[in-house]
Backbone as numpy.savetxt, mean C-alpha at the origin, in Angstrom:
# Nx Ny Nz CAx CAy CAz Cx Cy Cz
36.49 -70.47 -4.05 35.50 -70.35 -3.26 35.53 -69.32 -2.00
37.13 -68.88 -1.98 36.94 -67.21 -1.17 37.46 -66.62 -2.07
38.07 -66.48 -3.38 37.89 -65.63 -4.36 36.42 -65.29 -4.61
35.26 -65.87 -4.53 34.39 -65.31 -5.03 33.29 -65.00 -3.93
33.80 -65.42 -2.50 32.74 -64.46 -1.70 33.97 -62.92 -1.36
35.19 -62.97 -1.66 36.08 -61.90 -1.95 35.01 -61.08 -2.73
35.04 -61.66 -3.67 34.41 -60.55 -4.97 33.11 -60.11 -4.94
32.17 -61.00 -4.19 31.39 -60.72 -3.29 31.04 -59.12 -3.00
32.21 -59.47 -1.81 31.94 -58.19 -1.06 32.46 -56.93 -1.66
33.36 -57.46 -2.31 34.20 -56.06 -3.37 32.76 -55.42 -4.08
31.94 -56.37 -4.50 30.88 -55.69 -5.59 30.04 -54.99 -4.58
29.57 -55.57 -3.74 28.40 -54.86 -2.55 28.82 -53.46 -2.19
30.75 -53.95 -1.66 31.57 -52.36 -0.93 31.62 -51.47 -2.11
31.70 -52.05 -3.39 31.76 -51.24 -5.01 30.50 -50.21 -4.77
29.45 -51.06 -5.03 27.96 -50.51 -5.04 27.79 -49.02 -3.87
28.05 -49.59 -2.45 28.03 -48.81 -1.54 29.07 -47.34 -2.05
30.05 -47.32 -2.81 30.89 -46.17 -2.74 30.36 -45.69 -4.02
29.61 -46.47 -5.39 29.04 -45.98 -5.91 28.16 -44.75 -5.71
27.64 -45.38 -5.35 25.99 -44.83 -4.67 26.62 -43.84 -4.01
27.42 -43.55 -2.88 28.12 -42.26 -2.29 28.44 -41.75 -3.36
28.76 -41.77 -4.14 29.64 -40.73 -5.17 28.76 -40.04 -5.83
27.99 -40.92 -6.04 26.35 -40.51 -6.93 25.35 -39.60 -5.95
25.19 -39.97 -5.16 24.75 -39.12 -4.03 25.26 -37.90 -3.50
26.62 -38.26 -3.55 27.17 -36.78 -3.37 27.24 -36.15 -4.28
27.50 -36.43 -5.49 27.76 -35.68 -6.96 26.34 -34.94 -6.96
24.96 -35.80 -6.98 23.90 -34.71 -7.25 23.38 -33.84 -5.91
24.15 -33.85 -4.93 23.79 -32.93 -3.62 24.59 -31.84 -3.88
25.98 -32.41 -4.21 26.70 -31.05 -4.74 26.24 -30.07 -5.99
25.87 -30.54 -6.87 25.16 -29.59 -8.11 23.88 -29.34 -7.96
23.17 -29.72 -6.94 21.86 -28.92 -6.51 22.42 -27.91 -5.51
23.16 -27.88 -4.99 23.89 -26.82 -3.83 24.23 -25.89 -5.07
24.99 -26.39 -5.88 25.70 -25.37 -6.44 24.63 -24.60 -7.77
23.47 -25.27 -8.33 22.49 -24.73 -8.91 21.66 -23.45 -8.23
21.53 -23.90 -6.79 20.92 -23.09 -5.96 21.67 -21.78 -5.65
23.23 -22.17 -5.88 24.15 -20.76 -5.49 24.16 -19.78 -6.42
23.71 -20.73 -7.93 24.07 -19.84 -9.02 22.70 -19.45 -9.31
21.45 -19.22 -8.73 19.96 -18.94 -9.28 19.99 -18.05 -7.89
20.01 -18.27 -6.87 19.77 -17.19 -5.52 20.34 -15.97 -5.78
21.34 -15.47 -6.81 21.28 -13.97 -6.95 20.57 -13.74 -7.61
20.07 -14.29 -8.98 19.06 -13.72 -10.07 17.78 -13.73 -8.77
17.44 -14.36 -7.90 15.70 -14.63 -7.25 15.88 -13.30 -6.48
17.42 -13.35 -5.74 17.15 -12.24 -4.94 17.43 -10.57 -5.36
17.96 -10.70 -6.87 18.02 -9.50 -7.69 16.22 -9.01 -8.12
15.29 -9.73 -7.83 13.95 -9.63 -8.05 13.29 -8.99 -6.71
14.04 -8.79 -5.81 12.90 -8.43 -4.57 13.41 -6.77 -4.45
12.53 -5.77 -3.91 12.47 -4.40 -4.50 13.91 -3.91 -3.62
14.45 -2.90 -3.67 15.59 -2.10 -3.41 15.10 -1.41 -1.64
16.27 -1.11 -1.17 16.11 -0.51 0.07 15.42 0.39 -0.02
15.62 1.16 -1.18 15.20 3.00 -1.08 13.56 2.64 -1.33
13.19 1.90 -2.14 12.04 1.37 -2.37 10.65 0.82 -1.24
11.57 -0.04 -0.59 10.89 -0.69 0.69 10.99 1.04 1.75
11.86 1.80 1.75 11.84 2.69 2.54 10.54 3.42 2.18
10.18 3.81 0.94 9.10 4.35 0.86 7.40 3.62 0.79
7.53 2.48 1.26 6.33 1.82 0.74 5.30 2.00 2.42
5.84 2.79 2.83 5.26 3.13 4.21 5.92 4.67 4.75
4.71 5.27 5.12 4.73 6.52 5.58 4.23 6.81 7.00
5.07 7.00 8.37 4.42 7.40 9.51 4.29 8.57 9.62
3.18 9.23 10.34 2.87 10.48 10.30 2.55 10.91 12.18
2.60 12.44 12.11 2.55 12.77 13.63 1.59 13.27 13.30
0.09 13.37 14.09 -1.03 14.02 13.63 -1.57 14.97 14.76
-0.64 14.82 15.63 -0.65 16.04 16.58 -0.79 17.09 16.89
-0.29 17.98 15.35 -0.26 19.03 15.13 -1.11 19.28 14.24
-1.80 18.41 13.54 -3.10 19.12 12.50 -4.12 19.17 14.11
-4.61 20.67 13.28 -5.77 21.19 14.21 -6.59 20.71 13.58
-8.19 21.08 14.03 -9.25 20.85 13.82 -9.53 21.63 12.63
-10.04 21.38 11.56 -10.33 22.07 10.34 -9.37 22.27 9.57
-8.14 21.43 9.94 -6.63 21.35 8.87 -6.57 20.21 8.02
-5.70 20.81 7.26 -5.27 19.53 6.23 -3.72 20.06 5.87
-3.08 18.53 5.47 -1.88 18.36 5.14 -1.46 17.72 3.97
-0.57 17.76 3.51 -0.42 16.85 2.23 1.09 16.28 2.79
1.16 14.78 2.79 2.39 14.16 2.89 2.48 13.05 1.48
3.91 12.91 1.80 4.34 12.03 0.42 3.92 10.48 1.07
3.50 9.55 -0.21 3.49 7.93 0.27 4.09 7.37 -1.30
5.23 6.67 -1.21 4.78 5.85 -2.44 4.82 7.06 -3.73
5.45 7.86 -3.10 5.97 9.57 -4.51 4.72 9.82 -4.93
3.52 9.58 -4.17 2.48 10.26 -4.32 1.52 11.31 -3.43
0.81 12.37 -3.35 0.35 13.12 -2.26 -0.47 12.37 -1.38
-0.34 12.18 -0.68 -1.74 11.83 0.53 -2.18 12.98 1.09
-3.74 13.67 1.36 -4.22 14.50 1.87 -4.89 13.92 3.48
-4.34 14.26 4.56 -4.86 13.91 5.77 -5.72 15.49 6.59
-6.66 14.96 6.61 -7.83 15.79 7.26 -8.02 15.91 8.31
-7.93 16.82 9.24 -8.63 16.76 10.85 -9.94 17.43 10.57
-11.10 16.61 10.32 -12.10 17.24 10.14 -13.39 17.50 11.54
-14.09 19.18 10.94 -14.80 19.30 12.06 -15.90 18.79 12.32
-16.72 18.91 13.27 -18.04 17.92 13.32 -18.76 18.44 12.22
-19.05 19.52 12.07 -19.65 19.74 10.75 -19.46 19.17 9.55
-18.24 18.98 9.67 -17.69 18.27 8.15 -17.96 17.11 7.69
-18.12 16.10 9.07 -18.07 15.09 9.71 -19.80 14.77 9.21
-20.69 15.39 9.99 -22.06 15.35 9.84 -22.59 15.41 8.50
-21.77 16.87 7.49 -22.08 16.44 6.23 -22.28 15.93 5.46
-21.09 14.98 5.59 -20.37 13.61 5.03 -21.51 12.60 5.27
-22.11 12.49 6.64 -22.50 11.33 6.46 -24.38 11.67 6.24
-24.49 12.89 6.24 -25.89 13.26 5.78 -25.96 12.95 4.44
-25.26 12.57 3.71 -25.54 12.41 2.32 -26.18 11.42 1.60
-27.14 11.83 0.71 -27.94 10.32 0.09 -26.84 9.82 -0.79
-26.75 8.11 -0.44 -25.88 7.71 -1.03 -26.45 7.55 -2.85
-27.31 7.50 -3.04 -28.22 7.64 -4.63 -27.83 8.68 -5.20
-27.12 9.59 -4.71 -26.69 10.93 -5.42 -25.48 11.01 -5.67
-24.67 9.97 -4.81 -23.26 9.54 -5.45 -22.95 8.64 -6.66
-22.01 9.21 -7.49 -21.49 8.44 -8.66 -20.91 7.09 -8.08
-19.91 7.32 -7.34 -19.15 6.16 -6.76 -19.41 5.85 -5.39
-20.84 5.35 -4.97 -21.25 5.40 -3.35 -20.72 4.53 -2.96
-20.27 5.38 -1.65 -19.47 5.02 -0.44 -19.74 5.93 0.57
-19.93 5.04 1.75 -20.61 5.79 3.44 -19.57 6.44 3.53
-19.61 7.83 4.94 -18.27 7.85 5.17 -17.82 7.62 6.18
-18.23 6.30 6.93 -17.81 5.40 7.78 -17.11 4.42 7.50
-17.09 4.24 5.92 -16.67 3.11 5.45 -15.01 3.49 5.05
-14.96 5.23 4.78 -13.53 5.76 4.37 -12.70 6.30 5.18
-13.50 6.33 6.87 -12.43 6.55 7.74 -12.67 5.18 8.96
-11.24 5.63 9.82 -11.65 4.19 10.95 -12.22 4.33 11.87
-13.08 3.62 12.41 -13.61 3.93 13.62 -13.19 4.13 14.90
-13.74 5.34 15.40 -13.17 5.78 16.74 -12.08 6.75 16.44
-12.04 6.91 15.01 -11.39 8.01 14.53 -11.59 8.77 13.29
-13.02 9.15 13.39 -13.69 9.65 12.16 -13.08 10.99 12.00
-13.17 11.89 12.65 -12.42 12.86 12.39 -11.32 13.21 11.53
-10.20 11.96 11.38 -9.69 11.83 10.83 -9.44 11.74 9.60
-9.54 11.93 8.19 -9.61 11.26 6.69 -8.44 11.49 6.27
-7.97 10.10 5.44 -6.62 10.03 5.28 -6.94 9.54 3.30
-6.59 10.37 2.47 -6.50 9.90 1.27 -6.09 10.26 0.37
-5.85 9.69 -0.98 -4.43 9.98 -2.03 -4.90 11.05 -2.46
-4.24 12.01 -2.74 -4.42 13.40 -3.03 -4.34 13.54 -4.71
-4.50 12.18 -5.77 -4.91 12.26 -7.35 -6.33 12.09 -7.58
-6.51 13.22 -8.70 -7.95 13.25 -9.06 -8.03 12.13 -10.00
-9.04 11.22 -9.69 -9.36 9.59 -10.43 -9.59 9.77 -11.85
-10.03 11.41 -12.07 -10.24 11.72 -13.69 -9.13 11.30 -14.57
-7.85 12.32 -14.14 -6.45 12.52 -15.15 -5.25 12.00 -14.46
-5.30 12.56 -12.82 -4.04 12.39 -11.99 -3.65 13.45 -11.45
-4.81 14.43 -11.86 -3.86 15.88 -11.18 -4.29 15.93 -10.03
-3.70 17.01 -9.25 -3.27 16.67 -7.84 -4.54 17.89 -7.33
-6.18 17.77 -6.72 -6.84 18.31 -6.76 -6.15 19.44 -5.10
-7.13 21.06 -5.15 -6.71 21.94 -4.20 -7.60 21.83 -3.44
-7.08 22.42 -2.09 -8.12 22.56 -1.04 -7.95 22.33 0.19
-6.46 21.92 -0.14 -5.70 21.36 1.57 -5.44 22.80 2.17
-5.01 23.84 1.56 -4.63 25.15 1.96 -5.91 25.56 2.32
-6.42 26.40 3.27 -7.44 27.21 3.68 -7.57 28.50 2.28
-6.63 28.56 1.65 -7.20 29.51 0.70 -7.55 29.10 -0.72
-6.88 28.07 -0.95 -7.58 27.31 -1.69 -8.97 26.67 -2.07
-9.33 27.06 -3.55 -10.97 26.76 -3.88 -11.43 25.12 -3.44
-12.05 25.02 -2.32 -12.56 23.63 -2.01 -13.96 23.06 -2.96
-14.23 23.79 -3.77 -15.46 23.41 -4.59 -17.26 23.87 -3.86
-18.23 23.51 -4.25 -19.49 23.27 -3.88 -19.31 22.58 -2.31
-18.31 21.37 -2.41 -19.14 20.56 -1.20 -18.35 20.80 0.20
-17.20 21.94 -0.30 -16.13 22.00 1.04 -15.24 20.68 1.31
-14.41 19.99 -0.03 -13.94 19.38 0.29 -13.01 19.47 -0.43
-12.51 18.95 -1.96 -11.59 19.18 -2.83 -12.11 19.50 -4.35
-11.08 20.73 -4.84 -11.71 20.61 -6.39 -10.61 20.68 -7.22
-10.33 19.97 -8.04 -9.73 19.92 -9.24 -10.19 21.02 -10.57
-8.83 22.08 -10.35 -9.28 22.84 -10.95 -8.90 22.59 -12.70
-8.15 21.41 -12.85 -7.86 20.96 -14.72 -9.01 20.59 -15.18
-10.08 19.94 -14.86 -11.31 19.53 -15.55 -12.87 19.92 -14.53
-12.42 20.44 -13.35 -13.93 20.74 -12.68 -14.12 19.46 -11.79
-13.69 18.71 -11.52 -14.04 17.95 -10.39 -13.86 18.05 -9.12
-14.92 17.74 -8.53 -15.17 18.40 -6.85 -15.81 17.42 -6.58
-14.82 17.08 -5.10 -15.19 15.93 -4.08 -15.80 16.87 -2.77
-16.79 15.90 -2.05 -17.14 16.82 -0.69 -16.08 16.40 0.37
-16.41 16.50 1.99 -15.82 16.56 3.14 -15.04 14.80 3.31
-15.52 13.97 2.27 -15.14 12.44 2.67 -14.59 12.13 1.59
-14.04 13.17 0.85 -13.35 12.88 -0.64 -14.18 11.58 -1.57
-15.42 11.80 -1.79 -16.15 11.61 -2.78 -16.71 12.23 -3.71
-16.32 11.65 -5.41 -16.86 12.72 -6.04 -18.22 13.18 -6.31
-18.68 14.06 -6.35 -19.66 15.10 -6.06 -20.05 15.53 -8.12
-19.55 16.28 -8.11 -19.97 16.66 -9.46 -18.03 16.49 -10.36
-18.22 16.91 -11.89 -17.16 16.93 -12.63 -17.07 15.61 -13.13
-15.77 15.16 -14.34 -15.49 13.96 -15.10 -15.17 12.88 -13.98
-14.48 12.96 -13.14 -13.83 12.60 -12.38 -14.99 11.38 -12.24
-14.52 10.02 -12.50 -15.44 8.63 -12.44 -15.59 7.95 -10.81
-14.51 8.35 -9.85 -14.40 7.51 -8.69 -13.90 8.25 -7.85
-14.24 8.13 -6.29 -13.72 8.75 -5.32 -12.10 8.56 -5.12
-11.82 9.84 -3.98 -10.80 10.09 -4.14 -10.28 8.71 -3.11
-9.05 7.62 -3.48 -8.68 6.64 -3.05 -8.38 6.65 -1.70
-8.95 5.57 -0.84 -8.31 5.45 0.62 -7.23 4.73 0.93
-5.99 5.22 0.78 -4.65 4.03 0.98 -4.83 3.16 2.43
-3.97 2.21 2.13 -4.20 1.21 3.33 -3.39 1.98 4.52
-4.24 2.15 5.91 -3.89 2.61 6.67 -4.00 2.52 7.88
-3.46 2.89 9.71 -3.56 2.16 10.45 -3.49 3.47 11.51
-4.01 3.74 12.66 -3.49 4.52 13.43 -2.09 3.57 14.61
-1.46 3.55 14.68 -0.51 2.88 15.74 -0.68 3.68 17.38
-0.86 5.01 17.17 -0.99 5.39 18.71 -2.12 6.52 18.43
-2.48 7.01 19.39 -3.73 8.43 18.99 -2.97 9.15 18.34
-1.72 9.48 18.17 -1.21 10.64 17.60 -0.61 10.04 16.27
-0.48 9.03 15.93 0.94 8.39 14.91 0.08 7.35 14.12
-0.11 8.32 12.54 -1.09 7.09 11.47 0.46 6.47 10.70
0.41 4.87 10.35 1.35 4.35 9.48 0.58 3.78 8.17
1.06 5.43 6.97 0.73 4.78 5.73 1.06 3.56 5.19
0.53 2.52 4.68 1.19 1.16 3.75 1.17 0.27 4.50
């Protein structure tokens, strides 16, 4: 009888030891699996140089009224225009029914910062870079931007007015960090 009690105690202790070994083995296998898969998952993250290009911070304090500049964001040109009151007024007075891609001027600028227009500088027809940033470049009939490749013309809000381009110049995601600093992206 003493041997039977001892055998039952050993069986109970053996199952506990066996369970411990099983759980430890499974846990170590899971940790090892994660350690093997982690480099693969981590390699799918964007590279540091790509992340650096995902946003652009611009100081707009040097852009005078009526002046336009080109900056680079994600390897693409972005036009930043400090519009005059006359340009803003002209953009707001456009009848939306005349537009191929109807958007109000207010929907294309930040409230309280209507003087600054930030748009991607790629024609929506074939991706050419429209002219109109420099004062000496043609700006088309509407005073905005002109794409000489196929004749697309944009107004002072970057909306397509004439030519083959199907859409307005895109407005990238941007926000004002301060009164003089814009973050694109």
